[in-house]
N, C-alpha and C positions, 0 to 999 in steps of 0.2 A: 379435509378441505384445503389445508396448507399444502399437502402433497400435490393435489390437483392444480393448485395455483402455481406451484413451482414448475410442474410439467408444462402448463400453459405458457408460463413466462419463458421457459427454455425454448419451446417450440416457436414462440413469437419472435425470438431473436435470430432464428435461422432463415436464410434466404429460401424462398419458395421455388425459385427457378434461376438459371444462370443466363445472363444477358450478354450478347455480343457487344452492344453499346448501351449506354444508359437510355432508358425510355424517355420520350418527351423531349422538349427543347429546353436545355438547361438555362438558356437566356430568356425564356419566356414562360408561359404557363406550363406547369408540370402536373401530370396525373400520377400520383404515387400508387404503387400496388397496394391493395387493401385486402386483408392484412397479409403479410406484415409490411412495414415500410423499410425493410432491410433488403438491399439489392446486391447480388453477387455478379461479377463480370467474369468472362472467360480469361481475362488477364490475371485473375486471382485476387483482385481488389474487392473490398466490400464497402458499400455506400449506404448511408442512412438518408432517406428522403424527407425533406421538410418543405412542402410546397409553400408554406407561408413566408419562407425566406426569399422567395422570388429568384433573383439571378444566381443565388448561391444555394439552390435547393438541395444539391447533393453534397453530403459531407463524407469524406473518406474516413471510415472507422475501422480499417483493417488492422488487426492486432499485429505486433511485430513478429510473433511466432505462435505456434499452437499451444504453448504453455503459458502464455501471457494471461493474467487474470483481468477480468473486466468488471466494472461497476454496474450494478443493476439499474438500467435506465427506466425505472418504473416507480411512479408515485413520488411523494414528497417525503424526504427522510427527516424532516423536522418533527418534533414531538407534537401531540395534540395540544391545542385545537387546530394548529396550522398544517399538520400533516399526519402520517401514520407511522412515523419513526419511533423507535424505542432503543434504549441503551441497556446492554446486558453485561454486567461484570462476570468474570469467570467464576465457576464454582470453586476452583482451586487454581493456584498459580505456582508452577514449579520452579520459576526462575528467580534467583536471588538478585542478579545484577547483570547489566549489559553496558558496555562501553563501545561507542561507535566513532570511527574516523573516516574521513573522505566522503561524507554524504554530499552528492552533487547539488542538492537543493539548499545547502548551507553556504553562506558566503565563504569565499576562498580565504584560507588562513584562520578560520574560526576555531580550528583545533578539534580535539576530541570532546565528546559530551557523554555523560553517564547517568544511569538511573539505578538505584537500589530499590527492591520491592519487598513488601510483605507477602504472605501467602494468599492474599486476595487480589494481588495486582496493584495495590496502592503504592505510590512512589514515596519512599521515605527520605531519600537523599538524592541530590543532583547538583551539578555545577550550573544548572539553570534554575534559578530560584522560583520562577513561576510554575515549575513542574511539580514541586513538592506538594503533596496532598492530592494530586490528580490520580485517577485510577484507569487502568486499561479496561475498555469495554468494547463489545461487538455491537455494531449498529445494524438494526433490522428495519425493514420496511414492510408493514402489514405482516409481521412475523417472519419474513424471509430475510436471510442475511443479505446485506447490501452488496457484499462481494460473494456471490453464490459458489464460486469455484475455489475459494481460499478462506482460511481462518485468519481474518484481518481484525486487529483490535486497535483502537485509537486511544490516545492519551486525552482523557476528558475529565471534567469536574464530576465527582461521584454523583450518580443520579439521586441519592438520598440526601445530599448536602443542600441546605437552604441557602440560595444565593439570589441576588436581585435579578429581575427579568432581563435587565440590560447585560449583566454578566453572562447569564445563560445564553442569551441571543448571540453574544460575541463569540462564544466557543463553537457555535454551530458551523462556522466557516471552516473548522478543522477537518470536517468530513471530506472536503475537496482538496485537502493538502496532505494526502497520505504520506508523501515523502518526508514531511516534517513531523507529523504526529502519529503515523501508523507503524505497526509491527505485524509481521506474519509469523504464525506458528505452523511449522511444516516438519514432518519427520522428527518430532520432539526437539526441534531447533527453533529458537527465537531469532528472527531476522528483522533488521530495519527494512521498511518498505523502500524499494527502489522504483521511483516514479518514472515510467517509460517516457513521459512527455518531457522530462528533463535530460535524460541521457539514455542511449542505447548503444551497445557495442556492435550491433549489426551494421555492416558497411553501407547498406542501402537505406539507412535511417529507419523509420518505423512509425512511431505515433504521429498522427496528424497535428498540425499547428493548433494550438489552443485547446489541446485535450487534457489540460491539467486535471489530474486525479481520475482520469477515465481508465487508464491501464496501469498495472503494476507488473514488474518483472516476476516471472513465474518459476524461477529456478532456485528458490530459497532452499529446498531440501537437498540440492546438489552442492551446497557450499562446503568448502574445505579450507583448512589453513594452508599457508605456503609450505612447501617441502623444506625440511630442516635436516641438514646432513651432519651437523656436529653440535655439541653442547654450546660452543661459542656462538653459533648462529641462533640457537634458541634464546640466548641471553639478550638478543637484540630487541626483545619485546615485540615480536611480530604478532599480529592478531591471530586468534584461533580460527576465525572464519573469514572468507572473502567470496564475493560473487564471482562465478566463472566468467572469464574474459577480462578480468581486472588484474593489473599487475602493478608492482611497485614502481615500474618505470613510466607508467602512464596513469590514467584515471584509476583510482583505487578506492574501493569501499569495503572496509573490513570491520570486524568487531570481536570483542571478547565477551564471553558468556559464562556465568556461574549459575548453578542450580542449587536449590535448597537441600537436596539430598546428597550434596558433596561438601567436604570441609571448606570453610571460609579461607580465602587466601587474598593477599593484596591484589587490588585491581590496578594494574600499572600499564603504562604505555610510554615508550621511549624515555625511561628513567623517571617518570613522574607518577606518583601514587595518587589515585583518585578516591579510593575507598578501601576500607578494611586494612588500613595501613599499620595497625598494631599487631596484625596477625603474623 
C-alpha cells in the first residue's frame, strides 16, 4: 500500500500537459486542471494552481535544477491527532561530529557551529546549548518520507522523551526550517542542508519568493574540499567539504566531518578547537 501511495504521489506531482500560456484568467476565476494542480509551460516553468487564492492563483514552483530536492506537499506532517506525521531516528548513525561554517541562513558573523553525536544520532556536545540532547530524525507523512528524493534528517527532541505539549509544539516549526535544523546523508557524506530559498548560485535565481523550506540543494554527494597544493595550505584549517559553486572569495558554506569508524582528532577551524581537543 505504501508503494502504491508513493507512486500515486509521484505521479500527482507531474504536469499532465504542457501549456503555451497559463489556463484561465489569473486576475479572475481560475479553473485548475483536476488532477493534478501542477501546470507546466513551454517556457520551462512549473506552476501550482490554487484557485482559492484568487488573483494569485498560480504560484511558480519551478525547482532551481533537476537535482533539487522538494518537500512532499501532501498531508499534515504534525504527529497525531493533528496530522499523520511521525519521527524516525536512524537505526545507526556513523557520524561522530560535524562543524559547519558559512551557513547562509545563520546571521552574518555568527561563526562556526558544531555537533558531536553518539551512534544513535543523539547530540552530545555543541556550542549551541539548546542542541544538546536533541536527536537526528527523519520526518514521514503517512509513512512516506517528507523529502522523497533525499535522506533528510532534522535536529529534533527525541520522540521517546517526555516533554510538555507546548515544548513539543514549538519544535514542529523546525520542519520548515531545513537550513537551520536539517542535514542530508548522501554518498556516505553528512551535509548541512542548503535551503534554496535563502541562496542559489544559479545566475537566474531559482526558488520562488516565500518558498522557505520547499526546496533544498541537491548536490550534497558532489561536495569536495578545496584543493591543497602544499602542507602549508593544509595547515590553514580549510574545511573538508564545500558545496559546488562556493568559494572562499564569495559565499562559502563548508564543513568538517568525522565518522565513528575513524580515529578521533581535534575538531578545529582557523586555529580554534571546538571538540576532541585533548586528542
